[in-house]
N, C-alpha and C positions, 0 to 999 in steps of 0.2 A: 233319572233312574232310567228313562228309556234309552237314553245315548249309552249309558253304561252296559245294558243288556244287549244293544245292537252291536257295541265294540266287542263285548266277550263273545257274542255268537260269530262275528266276523273272524275273530282270532282262532276260535275252535274250527271253523270250516278251513280257513287257511292254514293249517297245522304246521305244514313244511315251511311256510314263510315266516311264521310266529317264531319258530324253532329257530331257524336261521338269524332272526333279529336278535333274539335271547343270546344265541351263540356269540354274534358279533358283540353284543354289550360285554358279556363274560369274558371275552379275548381282550377288549378294549381295557376293562378294569382290572384284568390279570396282568397285562403289560404294563400299566401305569402303577397300580396300587402293589403288585407282587414283588416288582423291582424296587419301588420304594420301600416296602417292608424288609426285603432281603438286605440291600445295600445298608439301610440304616441299622439293620441290626448286625451285620457284619461288623461295621466300624464300630458302633458302641461298644459291642463284645470285646472287639479288639481293645478300646482304651480300656475297659475293665480289665482284660488280661494284662495290658501294660502296667497296670497299677500293682496288680498280683506279682508280677516279675520284677518291676523294677523298685516298688515300694509305694507305700500310701504317703507320699510327701509330693509338694509342687515344686519346691525351690530351695536352694541351699545357699548360705553365706559362710564364706571362709574369711576371718578376720584374726587380727591379734591383739583385739580389744574388746573386752567385756562390755565395755560401753556401749559399742557398736550393736552388739547382742541387744542390749535393753534399748536402744533406739528403735532396733527391728520390732521387738514387740510391741512397741507404742503405734505402729503404723497400723492404721483402721483395715480390716481385713486379713491380717496375718493372726495365725493361731497354729496351735500344737507345735509350739517352738521347744526344739529338743537339742541340746548342745553337748559335744564331746571335745575333749583336748585331743588335738592333731599331734600324736608323737613321731610322726615320719612314716618310715617304711620298715617293715618286719621282715628281716631275711634271714631265715634258717640254713643251717649247713646243709641240710637234705630236705628238700620241700621247694614250694612256690614262694615268691614274695609276695606279701599283701600290705594293704593299709593297717597301721596300727594306731587304734583309739582307745582312750579310757571308757571303762564300761558304763553303760546308760541303757538300761532295760528298755524305755520308750524309744529310744533311738532305734535299737534293735527291731522292735515292732514296726517304725516307720519304714524301715528297710525291708519289712516283711520276712525277716530271719525268723526262722524258728529252731529250736533245741531239737537235735538229732538223737544225741546221747549224751551221758554224763548229767552236769548240772551246770549252773550259770556260776560265774566268780563271786566269792565272798571274802576272800583275804588277799592282803597286798601278794603281788607276783603270781596270780592265778589268771589265766587266759583262756578265754574260747575261741576256737579257730574255724574258718571255714572249712568244710568238708574236703575241698578240692586241694588244700594246701600240701597235705601230707598223704595225698590218695595214692602217689607213687614213691612214697618215702621207703627206706630200707627198712624202718620200724613197722612191723605188722599193725601194731595197735597203739597208737600216739596217747592215748588216753590215760590220765592218771600219771604220765611219765614227766619228769624234768628235762627240759631241753635248753641249749643255749642259740641264741639268735642275735644278729647285729640290729640295733636300732639307727637308721640312717636317716638323717634330716638335711636337706638341702635349703638354704636359705640366704638372703642377701643382706649385707650392711652397706648402706649409702649406694646402692645399685651394683656392687661387687658382690660375686659368686663365692659362697662358702658352704663347707660341708661338715656336719658333726656325725659322728658314728660311735657307738659304745656296745660292747659284747654284754649281753644280760642274760640271766638264767629265770626261766619261767617254768609254771606248770600248768600242764594242759588239763582241765578239769571238766571241759565240754566240748562238744562239737556242733556246728550251727550249719543251716543250709537254707538256701533261698529256692523257689519254683525252679525245677530242672530247666526250662526254657531260659533262665536267665544265663546259665552256663553256654547254651549252645546257640543263643540268637545272635553271637558275633559274626562279622562278615568272615568266612573260612578263607575265601581267596586271599584276602589281605592279611590272613593269620591273625585277626584281631582275635579278643577274647573280653572275658568279664571281669573287673576289679574284683578282688578277694578282700575281706576283711578279718582282722583279729581284734579282738577287746580284751583289755587288762585292768583287773584292779589294782590301783596305784594310789600311793599318796602325792600330796602336791609336791613340786620340787624334784620329781623324777627326771626332769631335763632342766638344764638352765632357763632361768626366766624369760631371758630376752629371746629365746627360740620358740616360746610357746605359743601356739596358734590354736583357734578354736573352729571346728567344723559344725555348722548348725543346719537343720533341716527344719521345715515349715510348711505350711498350708496356707493358701491363699484362696479367700472366699471367691466363687463365682467364676473360676478359671474353666474356659471353654475353647473349642477349637476357633472361634470367631473372635476372640478378644485376648489371645495368649500374649502376643506382642504389646498390645496395649496396657494389659495387667502389669507386666514387669517393667514395661517404661515408667508407668506412673509409679511402681514399687519403688524403682532405683531414684527417680525425682524426689520422693517423700525421704529416702534414706538419706541422700545425700545431693542435695539441689546443684552442686557445683560439678557432679559427673555429667558426662553426655549419655542421657539416658536414651538418647536416640538409636545408639549402636544396638545391632542384632543381639539378642540375647545370648544367642550361641557363639558370639566372637567377642563378648565382653570380658576383658581381662583385667580391668581397672576398679571396677565396683566391688568385687568379690562375691556377687550375686548370680548365680546361675539356675536353670530350670533342672528338672529331673529329665535327664536326657532321654531315656526311653520313652517316658511318657509324652516329653516335647515332641520326638521325632514321631508318635502316634497320632498325637494331635494336628501335627502339621501336614501329616500324611491323609487323615480325615479332610482337613480343610482343602488340600490341593485338590482331592478327587471331588469333594463338592463345588469346587470353583472350576474346575477343569474338564478331565475326562468324563468323570460321572455326570455333570450338567449337560455334557454335548451328547451323552448316550441317552440320558432321559428325555431331551427333547427330541431325538430321534424316535425314541420310543412312543412318545406323546403324539409325534406326527404320524407314526405307523398306525397307532390305535384310533386316531381320527380318521384317518383315511379309510380304515377298514369298515367304519360306520358309514361315512360318506360314499364309499364305493356302493356298498348294499343299496342305499336308498336311491343313487344316482342309476342304478340300474334298473330298479322297479319305478322309476320316476314316472313314465308313461301310464303305467297301471294305476299309481296313485293319483295322477291327474284325472284319468277316466273316472275312477272311483268318485272323486270330488264331483265331478259333472253329474254321475248318475244321483248321488245324493241330492243335490240340488234340483234335478229334475222331478224327483218324487216330493218335493216340497219342502225339503230341509233347509232352515234358515242357514245364513253365514256362521252366526254364532253358534248354532247347534253343530255344524259341520267341523267347527274349530275344536268344540267340547269333545266331539266324536273321536278326534284323532289325539287329543290330549289325554283322553280316559286310555285309549290304547297304549299310549306312549308310557302313561304311569304303570299299568300292569306289566308291560314287557320291562320297563326299567326296574321296577320292584323285583321282579322274578331274577333278571339278570344280574342285578345288583348282589342279591343274597348269595346266588350262586357264585358270581365272580368274587364276593369278599372271602367266601370259603375256598376257592380254587386259589386265591392270592395267599392265603395262609398257608394251604397245602404246599405250593410252589416255593414259596419262600423257605419254609421248614425243610422241605426235601432237598432244594438247590443247597441250603448251608450244610446238609448232612453229607452230601457228596464231595464237598471241598476238600482237597488234600491240604493245601495250607492257605493261611491268609498272607498279606503282603508283608507282614513283618515276624509274626510268631507262629510256629508251628501248633497244630491243634490234633490231639489224639483223641480226646474226649469230648464228643459234642452233646453229651448228656448236661454238660455245663452251660453250654450256649442257649440264651433264652431270645424269643424274638421280641422284639420293640416295635410296637405299633401305636405311634402318637394320633391322636384324633385329628390333626390337621393333615396329615397325609391321606387318611381315608375320605376326610371332607373334601381335599382337593381332587382326588381319582375321581369321586361321585359327579362333582360339579362340572370337571372337564366333560365327563361322558354326557351327563344330561344336558349341557349347554350344547353340545355337537348334535345331539339327538333331536333337541328343540329347533335348531337353526335347520338341520337337514330336511327335517319334515315339515315344519310350519311355512318356510319360505316358498317351497313350490305349492303348498295348499293356498297360502294366502294369494300367490300370483293366479291360481286357478279361479280363485273367487271373484276376480275382477274380469273375467271372460264369461261369455253366454255359455249356459251348460251344453246346447246341442253342439257349439262350435267345438268343445273340448271333447264331446263324445265322439264326433266325427274326424277329429284330428288323427292324422297317421304321419309316419315317418316317411319323407320323400327318399327314393330310392332311384338312383339314375343309372342305367345299364347303358355303356358306350361301346359295347362290343359286338360284333357281327358274328364272332367265332365261340363254338362251345367250348373250345378248349381252352378259352380264356374267361370263361364266366366264374370259376371259383376265384383265379386271380382278384377279376373285379369286385366280386362281392366280399372279399376279404377286405379289399381297399375302402369300399364303403362302409363296411361294417365297422372299421378301425376310425374313419375320418367322420362319418355323420355323427358320430357320438364320442367327440374329441375328449369330452370330459371324463367318461367312463375308461376310455383307452389311457389317458394321461393318469388319472388315480392308480389304475392298476399296475402301470409302469414305474409310478411313483413309490407303491408300497413294495413291489419287488426289489426296486433299485435300492431304496433306504435299508432294508433289510439286507440286501447283498453288501453294501458300504459295511455295515456292522457286523456281517458274519466274516466276511473276506477279511478285514482289517482286524478283528477280533483273534481269528485263528491263524493268520498270516505268520507264516516261518520265513518269509522272504527277508524281513528285517534281521532274521537270526544269520542268513547267509551273508547280508550287508555287513552287518557288524563283525562277524567273522573275519572278513575280508579288511575291514577298517583297522582290527585288532593287529594285523599284521605290521600296520605302521605304528602301534602303541608303544609308549616306554614302559606300560604297566606290565610287571614281571609275570603274573599269571596268564596273561595274554601272549607271551612270547614263549613260555617254556612249558614244557610237559611236567617237569618234576621242579620242585624247589625244596630245599632242606634248610630249616630255620629252627632258631631255638623256639621253644613252646612260649605262649605268652605268659607273663607273670615268673619269668626265668631271671636268674642274676646271669651277668655278663661272664662270671668265672666257670660255667658249665663246661665240661669237656667238649672240645671241639671234633669234628669229622678229621680223621688222622689224614696225612698225606698219602699214606699208603692206601686207604679206602677210597680217596679221591681217584688215585691212578686207576684202582679196579674199575670205577665207573668210567672213567675216560677209556680204558682199554676194551668195554663192552661193544660188540660190533654192532653198530646202529645209533651209538651216543654220539651227540654232535653238540656243538654250541656250549660247551662246558664252561661254567665262569664261575671263579670262587671269590667271594667279596668279604674281606675281613675289615672292619670300621669300628671306631669307638666314637663317641659323641665329647668333643672338646668344647673349649671356649677360647675365642679369640679376643683379645684384650687390644683395644684399638682408640685412638683419640676421636672424640665425637666429631669433629669438624672434617674428618677424613671420611666420613660415612655418607652415603646417598641420602639426602634429605628424605626422599620416600621410604627408605629403608627405615630410617629412623622414626618416622611418623607410623609406620606400621608395626615394626618390631622393637623400637627402642625403648628405653626405660626412662621415661621424661622426668620422673620423681628423682633421679640419681644427682646427687650433688657433686659427683666426681667429673673432672674432665674427660675421663676415658669411659667407654662403653664395652660391657661385656657381651658378645655377639655369639649365638650357639654356632657351632660349627661340626660338620662332619670330617673325621681324620681317617683317611683308608690307607691300608698297607697292602701294596702290589707285588706279587711274587713275579709276574711278567711284565714289567715296565714298559716293554716295546708296545704293548696294547694300546698305549695312550698316544701312539705317535700320529695316528689319524685326527687327534683333537687338538694337537699342539698350536697354539697362535703365535707364540714367542718362546724362545729358549730352546735347549736342547735335552731331549729325554734322557740321555745318558748321564747327565750330570746330577741325577738322583741317586746314582751309586757312589757319588765322589764326596760325601759329606766328610768335610774336616773340622777341627777344632770344636768351638762352642755351639755351631750351627749344625741344623739338620736340613739338608736340601729338600725343597718340597715342590710339588707343583700346585697350583691354585686354579680353581674355577670359580672365578670371581662374580658369581650370579646369583640373584635371589628372584624368586616369582612374585610378579606384582599381580594381585587378584584382581585389580579393577580393571585393567586392559588386557589381562590374561597373556603377559608378555614376561620374558627374562629381562631384568635390569641389572646394571653392575651394582655390587655393594660397596666397595671400596674406591675412593675416588684416587684416580691417578696411580693406581696399581703400576708397579714396573719391577722388572729383573733386578735383584739384587737387595730388594727391600728385606727388611728384618721384621717378622711378625711375632708376637709375645702369645703364647698359649698356655692355658692350663687344662691338665688331663687328669681324669680320675683314676688312680691307682689303689691297691690294697696292700697291706702289710702282711708279715707271717700269721698275724692274729685275725686277719679278715677285715679289720678296720679300714675305712676308706678316708682317702685325703685326695687333695688336688696337688699336683706337681708341676711346676713351672718350666717351660721348655722355650727356647728360642729357636724360631725355624727361618731359613734364607729360602726367598723366592727365586727359584731357579727356572722355573717353566710356568707359562701362563697358558691355561686351556680356553677353548671358546665354549660357548653356551651350549654346543652340540652336546658335549659331554653329560651336561645335566638333563637334556632331553633325552638322551639315549641310555641313561643310567636306570637300573632297575629299583635303587631304593627310592621310597617313597619320601623323599625329602627335598625342599626347594631353596634350600639356602647355601653359603660359601662351603667350598669344600677343599680340603688340603690332604694331597696325596704324596706318599713316600715310599721308598722300597720297603718290603716286609721285615727285614732284620731290624731296621730302626724302629719300625712301627712297633716290633715285638718288645723291644728294649722299652720304649717309652710307657707301654701299656702294663708290662709286667704280665702279660696274659690276659689281662682283663678287657677282653674286647667280644664284639659279636662276630659270628661268621654266618654267611649265607652261600648257598651252592645252587646254581641255576644249570639246568641242562634240559635238552630235547632227545628223544629216543624215538626210533622206528616203531612201528606196531610189534613187529617180529620179535623185538629184544624186551619188550614189556615184562614179560616172564621173568627174564634173567635179571633185569633191572630190580623188580620189586623183592625178588629173593635177596639180594644183596643189600638192600635198603632195610629188610627185616632184621638182617644182621646187624645193620650199623645202629639201628633203633633198640636193638637188645643191649648194646654196649652204653647207650645213653638215652636214659628213660625220659629226659626233658627235650628230646629233638621232636620237631614238628615235620612231617614229611607230606607236602602239597602234591598230590597225584592228580594231574589234570584228567585223567580217564575217569576219575570218581567224582569230578567236579564239572562234567559236561552238561550243557543245558538239558534239562529233563522236560518233557511234556508233562503239564499239570494242569488239573482241571481248577481253574479259579471262578469265584463267582460271575465276573463278567461274561465269561465263556458260556456259561448256563444262560445269562440273560440273551446271548446271541441265537443261542440253541431256540429259545422260548419265541425270540423274533423270527426266526428262520421257520418255526412251525406257523407262525402268525401269518406268514407270507404264503405259506403253502395254502393254509386254511381260506386265505382271501382270494387265492386263484381257483380254488376249488368252487366257491360260492359265485366267483365271476361268471364261471363256465357254466354251471348249474343254472342259475338265473338267466343268463342269456338265451339258453333252450327253451327255459318255460316261457319267457317273455317274449319270445319271436316264435311261438307256434303258428301264429296266422301268417306271418312272412314265409315260415318254412312251407307251411301247406300250400301257399300260392305259387312259391316257385316249384313245388312238386306239380301242381295242377298245370303251369306252363310247361311242364316236360323235363325239368332237371331231374335226373336220376338221384336216388339215394346215396349213392357212391360218391358223388359230387358234393352234395350237403355235408356228408360225414369227413370228407377232406377239408370243407369248410370250417367245420367246428374244431377239428384237430389243428388246422394251421392257425386260426384265430387264437387258440390257447399257446400254442408254442411262439407265436409272434410276440405276446405279452412277456413271457420267459425270457425270450432273446433280447428285447429292447431294454428289460429292466436289468438284465445282467450285464449288458454291454454299457450301460450307464453307470452302475456299480464299479465295473472293472475301470473305466475311465477316471473316474473320481480317486479310487485308491492309487492309481498308477500316478496321477498328478500329486497327490499327497506324497507318495514316495520318492516322487522326483524332487520335490521341495526339500525334504529331509536330506536327500543326496546333495543337494546344492549347498545346503547349510554346513554339511560335512565337508564338502570340498571347499568351501570358502573358509571354513574354520583351519583346516590342515594348512591351506596357503598362506592364511595370515599369521598364524601362530607357530607353524614348523618349516614353512616354505615348500611343502610338498604339494604337489599337484596331481590328485588321484583322478583317473579317467573312470569316469561314470559307467562307461561300456565294459569296464573290467571287474566291476563289482555289482552291477545290476542285472538281473534276470526278472521278467515277467512274474508276478505272484501265481504260481500253480493253484493256490486255493480259488483264485478266480476262475479257472478252467473247472475245478471240481465243483464248484456251487453252481455254475453255468449246465453243465452236465446233470446235476442232480435236479435243479430246477425245471430243465428242458424235459428231462425223462418224467419227471411228475406229471407236468404240463401234458406231455403225450398220453399217459395213462388216463388222467383225468377228461382230457378230449375224447380219446378213443372210446372210454367206459360211457361218457354221456352221449357220443354221438350214436350209439348203439339205440339210444331211445328215440331216435327218428323212425325207426322201424315200426313203432307201436303208435304213431301219430296218423289218425285219420284225416284225411285230406278237408272233408266235409267240416268236421268238428273243429279241426284247426281253424278253417277259414270263418267259422261262426264264432271263434273264441272271443269274449270280450274283455 
């Protein structure tokens, strides 16, 4: 009880010091616990949001056998199994295409579909459609109206591609919709989008039995970010032990089992952040929090040691001395923990409220976002802080207990002055102050440098500059062009194309350059298996086919200006593309595919040579809109090198066939895709945008990518808020360092004044010491960030040399990070202000009182 009263009186007497210790504990707990709560809540809320957006299912199974579905149901851990018949693709005459499934209410719920208007299907031929399908239709309201649509099914028979299509009449009785983020979370730059769904009430036998496939969704018990791959590998092994269940679930095309792609991406993102950047950031934060406490007690170490000596002089036993300090720590830790816990919750909630977007999904209503505070992360934060507090205080106390009390009281810091000239005294004193307490100096610099690394790296826009320069070498279209005109996602190839007249108008606008029109369709090359590269067969071939031939997906392009291919010609004469005669169409072939394992292009067809005849199948439509494959024979008259694939704007990595546009238009019957790419000078944007608006009015299913609308924007994300918290903690650390330096060096300051050193020199000493910490910490942080960026640049350079044969000069794309300069200026300015304000307290120091200070 005596020790408790003594500890309480001591804390009350030294209020300022006690408050600073509590503040250190609060800052440390807020750093560790606040960041943990915030990041944990952000990620788990994001996973919940992914389920709302994508659907409440974990995996899917595509199969043509009901027996396989029954086998899936028997697997331990699989539940909520819901199945629909896959009727292929639903293609209305005026509207977007969608998946067509038989109606199953539980399946709709699994996909988180909700009825917007109308009712659900009851009778044969009634359908419910996704709200987006007819959003741009000529019909103002499609509900309760009968429509005609093509049902298209692509299938294989013994490895050979076939197509079935039929024109059917349906009655739209309901409109369904998912969460709005489902439709907007696709990658706009790649013109991606979300799949749409139509559900029909139908009898068995609506399509030929041999074409019937089933689509099943299910849940899997215990799926989380840590065991996602293991769970699905085990599931595939239980489903069919003959399959290679080690294949990445996202690339598995043979088992028919896949994961919920949106949820899968979110879970993997969560795990990656936990394993990589997030873990690294949290380690940095723990280090800063730890050093905040260590720095405080290191500064008051001499005072702590003297107190121990005094307590022993008055007769207090070692056991009671230790008990006295433990009671102090318990009181301070309890108060600091309570305040720190509250401040952590406030920080996490406020930080999440200020986020503009999360990593995958936009959030507009933060009232739905809830904090997740597991007991473990609270316990972890408190244990870390308590452990550091105990170590920091008890080690010097225990060391002091081994010495004689009188030796402890009489111990003083040794100060050596090695100058005879007064003008060098300030510099000498500064050097002595920094070097005689190396631990204090080192800890102060570490705290500033660690926070600097996080802040500079977190807010650094220099990588944006580097990436912009690297993008100039990229083959990815949005990096190369200001404008791209493409069909909207989920449109059919028969939509109206941009006319030659409109393309000519774009070309004639002053400031427009690099205009390129790409017309293409996806065909199928039929070739003998032994003529294909084994690597190609292993990655893309149909190993289950019993035929001696292999259907190879290929792109066929129609060129209006074949002379543009001249720079890519490896063999042959490009003019021969205009000389097709007889039964064969002359083509140029780019005989490459992208091999993922070593990230290089490989040849696909063995021993391809000029004059070879290639068999192709191309999808065409008849006058009624029905689809069919038509067979063609092409003669290889030109072979292109792999540079064509590298420099092509299409995101396709396989074999390409190119022909003049007249031949292309004949074989496709107008059923093809068109993409228009071009750049424009800034002064031409207004004219270009006006013309593009007119083009979009003619064709409502065109998508225009405007690079000005898709520029990288500065957005506040949760990591940035963490960096700001770290930055504030660094400033706080610097403040207490300077404050305590003056309070603990009153005796030394008074002696220096008694020796004749003027106040002005002492004030300079305080200010320069403060600035030195800031400069050293900023310098270390800048060096670390620059080294990190140079490593990144080295990686980019080596990648471009190895895969593209381009040597990027680092000096042409690298500039020092300006955020390092800004950080240094801010931290130095703050150091100067703190030093200046605290230096003024020297005027209030009484020389005699200072010398007598214990």
